[in-house]
C-alpha positions as CSV (number, residue, x, y, z in Angstrom):
1,M,49.1,-13.4,5.5
2,K,49.0,-11.7,2.2
3,R,45.5,-10.4,2.9
4,K,46.7,-8.9,6.2
5,W,49.6,-7.1,4.5
6,S,47.3,-5.8,1.8
7,L,44.9,-4.4,4.3
8,L,47.8,-2.8,6.3
9,A,49.2,-1.2,3.2
10,S,45.7,0.2,2.2
11,L,45.2,1.7,5.7
12,T,48.7,3.2,5.6
13,T,48.1,4.8,2.2
14,L,44.8,6.2,3.3
15,V,46.3,7.8,6.4
16,V,49.1,9.3,4.3
17,F,46.6,10.9,1.9
18,L,44.3,12.1,4.6
19,T,47.1,13.9,6.5
20,G,47.7,16.0,3.4
21,C,44.1,17.0,3.0
22,E,42.9,20.5,3.9
23,P,40.0,20.7,6.4
24,L,36.5,20.9,4.9
25,L,35.7,24.6,4.4
26,V,32.2,24.1,5.9
27,L,33.8,22.7,9.0
28,D,36.2,25.6,9.3
29,P,33.8,28.5,10.0
30,K,34.9,32.1,10.2
31,G,31.5,33.6,11.0
32,P,28.5,33.0,13.3
33,Q,26.2,31.7,10.6
34,A,28.8,29.2,9.3
35,A,29.6,28.2,12.9
36,R,25.9,27.4,13.6
37,Q,25.8,25.3,10.4
38,A,29.0,23.5,11.2
39,S,27.7,22.7,14.6
40,D,24.5,21.2,13.1
41,I,26.6,19.1,10.6
42,M,28.8,17.7,13.4
43,L,25.7,16.9,15.5
44,S,24.2,15.0,12.6
45,I,27.5,13.2,12.0
46,W,27.7,12.1,15.7
47,I,24.1,10.9,15.8
48,M,24.6,8.9,12.6
49,S,27.9,7.5,13.8
50,G,26.2,6.4,17.0
51,I,23.5,4.7,15.1
52,V,26.0,2.9,12.9
53,I,28.1,1.8,15.9
54,V,25.0,0.4,17.7
55,V,23.7,-1.4,14.7
56,F,27.1,-3.0,13.9
57,A,27.5,-4.0,17.6
58,I,24.1,-5.6,17.6
59,L,24.9,-7.4,14.3
60,I,28.1,-8.8,15.6
61,Y,26.4,-9.9,18.8
62,M,23.6,-11.6,16.9
63,L,26.1,-13.3,14.6
64,W,28.1,-14.6,17.5
65,K,25.2,-15.6,19.7
66,Y,23.1,-17.3,17.0
67,R,25.9,-18.7,14.9
68,A,25.5,-22.1,13.3
69,S,25.2,-25.0,15.8
70,K,24.5,-28.7,15.6
71,Q,20.8,-29.2,15.8
72,S,18.8,-32.3,15.2
73,A,17.4,-32.7,11.7
74,D,13.8,-32.3,12.8
75,Y,14.5,-29.1,14.8
76,E,12.0,-26.3,14.2
77,P,12.4,-22.8,15.7
78,P,9.6,-21.6,17.8
79,H,6.8,-19.6,16.1
80,I,6.8,-16.0,17.3
81,E,4.0,-13.6,16.3
82,G,5.9,-10.4,17.4
83,N,7.4,-8.5,20.3
84,I,5.8,-5.2,21.3
85,W,9.0,-3.9,22.9
86,V,11.1,-4.7,19.8
87,E,8.5,-2.9,17.7
88,I,8.4,0.1,20.0
89,I,12.2,0.4,19.9
90,C,12.5,-0.1,16.1
91,V,9.9,2.5,15.4
92,G,10.1,4.9,18.4
93,I,13.9,5.5,18.3
94,P,13.9,6.6,14.6
95,V,10.9,8.8,15.2
96,L,12.6,10.5,18.1
97,I,15.8,11.0,16.1
98,V,14.0,12.5,13.1
99,A,11.9,14.8,15.4
100,Y,15.0,16.1,17.2
101,L,16.9,16.7,14.0
102,S,13.8,18.5,12.6
103,F,13.6,20.7,15.6
104,V,17.3,21.6,15.4
105,S,17.0,22.3,11.6
106,V,14.0,24.6,11.9
107,K,15.6,26.5,14.8
108,S,18.9,26.9,12.9
109,N,17.1,28.0,9.8
110,Y,15.5,30.9,11.7
111,I,18.9,31.8,13.2
112,V,20.9,31.8,9.9
113,E,18.1,33.7,8.1
114,S,18.3,36.5,10.7
115,T,21.0,39.1,11.5
116,P,24.0,37.2,12.9
117,V,24.0,36.6,16.6
118,G,25.9,39.3,18.4
119,Y,25.4,41.8,15.6
120,E,21.8,42.8,16.2
121,D,22.6,46.3,17.3
122,Q,24.9,47.2,14.4
123,E,24.0,48.7,11.1
124,P,24.6,46.2,8.3
125,L,26.7,46.8,5.3
126,V,24.4,46.3,2.3
127,I,26.0,44.8,-0.8
128,Y,24.2,43.9,-4.0
129,A,25.6,40.7,-5.4
130,S,24.5,40.0,-8.9
131,S,25.6,37.2,-11.3
132,S,26.0,37.0,-15.0
133,D,27.6,34.4,-17.3
134,W,30.1,33.7,-15.6
135,K,30.9,36.6,-13.3
136,W,30.0,38.1,-10.0
137,H,29.2,41.8,-9.7
138,F,29.3,43.4,-6.2
139,S,27.7,46.8,-5.8
140,Y,28.3,48.9,-2.6
141,P,25.5,51.6,-2.7
142,E,26.7,53.2,0.5
143,Q,30.3,53.5,-0.6
144,G,29.6,54.1,-4.3
145,I,31.8,51.3,-5.5
146,E,31.4,48.3,-7.7
147,T,33.8,45.3,-8.1
148,V,33.8,42.3,-10.4
149,N,34.9,38.8,-9.2
150,Y,36.2,39.9,-5.8
151,L,34.6,41.1,-2.6
152,Y,36.0,43.2,0.3
153,I,34.1,43.2,3.6
154,P,34.9,44.5,7.1
155,T,35.1,42.1,10.0
156,D,32.9,42.4,13.1
157,R,30.1,43.9,11.1
158,P,26.9,42.3,9.8
159,I,26.7,42.0,6.0
160,E,23.4,42.1,4.2
161,F,23.7,40.6,0.7
162,K,21.0,41.4,-1.9
163,L,21.2,38.6,-4.4
164,Y,19.9,38.5,-8.0
165,S,20.9,37.3,-11.4
166,Y,21.3,38.7,-15.0
167,G,21.1,35.2,-16.4
168,P,20.2,31.7,-15.2
169,I,19.6,30.9,-11.5
170,T,22.9,30.9,-9.6
171,S,23.8,30.1,-6.0
172,F,25.9,32.5,-3.9
173,W,28.1,30.6,-1.5
174,I,31.0,31.5,0.8
175,P,31.3,28.2,2.8
176,Q,33.4,29.6,5.7
177,L,30.9,32.4,6.3
178,G,27.5,30.7,5.7
179,G,25.3,28.6,3.6
180,Q,24.4,29.1,-0.1
181,K,21.4,31.0,-1.3
182,Y,19.9,31.3,-4.8
183,A,20.1,34.4,-7.0
184,M,17.3,34.8,-9.6
185,S,16.5,37.2,-12.4
186,D,13.1,38.3,-11.3
187,M,13.5,38.8,-7.5
188,V,16.0,39.8,-4.8
189,T,16.9,37.3,-2.1
190,T,18.5,38.5,1.1
191,L,21.4,36.7,2.8
192,H,22.8,37.7,6.2
193,L,26.5,37.0,6.9
194,A,29.3,38.2,9.1
195,A,33.1,37.6,9.3
196,D,34.6,37.2,12.8
197,Y,38.1,36.9,11.5
198,P,40.2,38.6,8.8
199,G,41.3,36.5,5.9
200,E,40.6,35.3,2.3
201,F,37.6,33.0,1.8
202,M,36.6,31.2,-1.3
203,G,33.3,32.0,-2.8
204,R,31.5,30.4,-5.8
205,N,28.4,29.7,-7.7
206,A,27.1,26.5,-6.2
207,N,24.5,25.9,-8.9
208,F,25.2,24.6,-12.4
209,S,24.5,27.4,-14.9
210,G,26.3,26.5,-18.0
211,K,29.8,25.5,-19.3
212,G,31.5,28.3,-17.3
213,T,30.1,27.3,-13.9
214,A,33.4,25.8,-12.6
215,E,35.2,29.2,-13.1
216,N,32.3,31.2,-11.7
217,T,34.2,31.9,-8.5
218,F,35.5,34.9,-6.4
219,I,37.5,35.6,-3.3
220,A,36.0,37.3,-0.3
221,T,38.5,39.2,1.7
222,A,37.6,40.2,5.3
223,M,39.6,43.0,6.9
224,S,39.3,45.5,9.8
225,Q,36.9,48.4,9.4
226,E,39.9,50.8,9.2
227,D,41.5,48.8,6.3
228,F,38.1,48.6,4.6
229,D,37.7,52.4,4.8
230,E,41.2,52.9,3.4
231,W,40.3,50.6,0.5
232,V,37.2,52.7,-0.2
233,E,39.2,55.9,-0.3
234,E,41.8,54.3,-2.6
235,V,39.2,53.1,-5.0
236,H,37.6,56.6,-5.3
237,G,41.1,58.0,-6.0
238,T,42.1,55.5,-8.6
239,A,39.2,53.7,-10.2
240,E,37.2,54.8,-13.3
241,P,33.4,55.2,-13.1
242,I,31.3,52.4,-14.5
243,T,29.1,53.3,-17.5
244,E,26.0,51.7,-18.9
245,D,27.8,50.6,-22.1
246,E,30.7,49.1,-20.2
247,F,28.3,47.2,-17.9
248,E,26.4,45.8,-20.9
249,E,29.7,44.5,-22.1
250,L,30.4,42.9,-18.8
251,L,27.1,41.0,-19.0
252,E,28.2,39.2,-22.1
253,P,29.1,35.5,-21.5
254,G,32.7,35.0,-20.7
255,H,35.3,35.1,-18.0
256,L,37.0,38.1,-16.5
257,G,39.6,38.9,-13.9
258,R,39.1,41.4,-11.1
259,M,37.8,44.8,-12.0
260,T,37.0,47.9,-9.9
261,F,34.8,50.9,-10.6
262,T,33.4,53.9,-8.8
263,G,29.6,54.2,-8.9
264,T,27.3,51.2,-9.3
265,H,25.2,49.7,-12.1
266,L,22.2,50.2,-9.8
267,E,22.0,53.8,-11.1
268,F,21.0,52.7,-14.6
269,S,20.1,48.9,-14.1
270,P,18.4,48.6,-10.7
271,A,17.8,45.3,-9.0
272,P,14.3,43.7,-9.3
273,E,11.7,45.3,-7.1
274,H,10.3,42.1,-5.6
275,N,12.3,41.1,-2.5
276,H,12.4,37.8,-0.7
277,G,13.9,37.4,2.8
278,S,14.2,41.0,3.7
279,E,12.5,42.5,6.7
280,T,10.1,44.6,4.6
281,E,9.7,45.4,0.9
282,Q,9.2,49.0,1.9
283,D,12.7,49.3,3.4
284,S,14.2,47.9,0.2
285,N,12.1,50.2,-2.0
286,E,13.2,53.2,0.1
287,L,16.8,52.0,-0.4
288,H,16.4,52.0,-4.2
289,E,14.9,55.5,-4.1
290,E,17.8,56.7,-2.0
291,T,20.3,55.0,-4.4
292,D,18.7,56.7,-7.4
293,H,18.7,60.1,-5.8
294,S,22.1,60.0,-4.3
295,G,23.8,58.5,-7.4
296,H,25.6,55.8,-5.3
């Protein structure tokens, strides 16, 4: 009786705690890339749950059917060399499951590495996202703006992030918009995202890069294109231009709050020339040249 009450109390406590938990961010997608990944996660969970249920059902059946019984002292079970159907089932089903999940994973990888579905005909907003100990720098070449530790993006428009690092390898991740991707010091990696809904989404460095990793976070705010354009105008009317000396100070290890500048550090500290994940390196090099000549 005591054991039953202890089990009931444990289950009640678990239910109470779970009802107060927020949904997992990766299962609360706000963009097409994240929605695809959340769908794959749920597919994997359902397949694994089905396997677990079937295995436990077979286990319970076997325990019940072949439970201890009174046999004579000289009873010997029959000698069985093997069963071809059992072997086919035990080997074939796992192979089919792995093959199917591999197919889904490869297909999804191509989808999330490309322009988000439904946004193929739109011009992407290019943002250079660079990291330093322990900050994120967001450069908007087209708008001539740079922010530190916060990100503004328009909804219903593809975003093309150019990722690199001024320090150790970091990992750029906004769980509700898409999966993580590494930022390195000697190359630029490209990440395609989009936000279908306005709101504030947590972003962070998902790779350990020193004692300040836990605070290496930022907030990505998605808003309408009109609100985004108004923010750009406001920044140009109020923010100070970024200078090379000030940028060098920002690269020093430490934590900072939000900061906003006009201009970008790409003018005097361009991103690495080698690109990975972009459509062509020539397009990226042309963008660098346009950035250098336009001063944005």
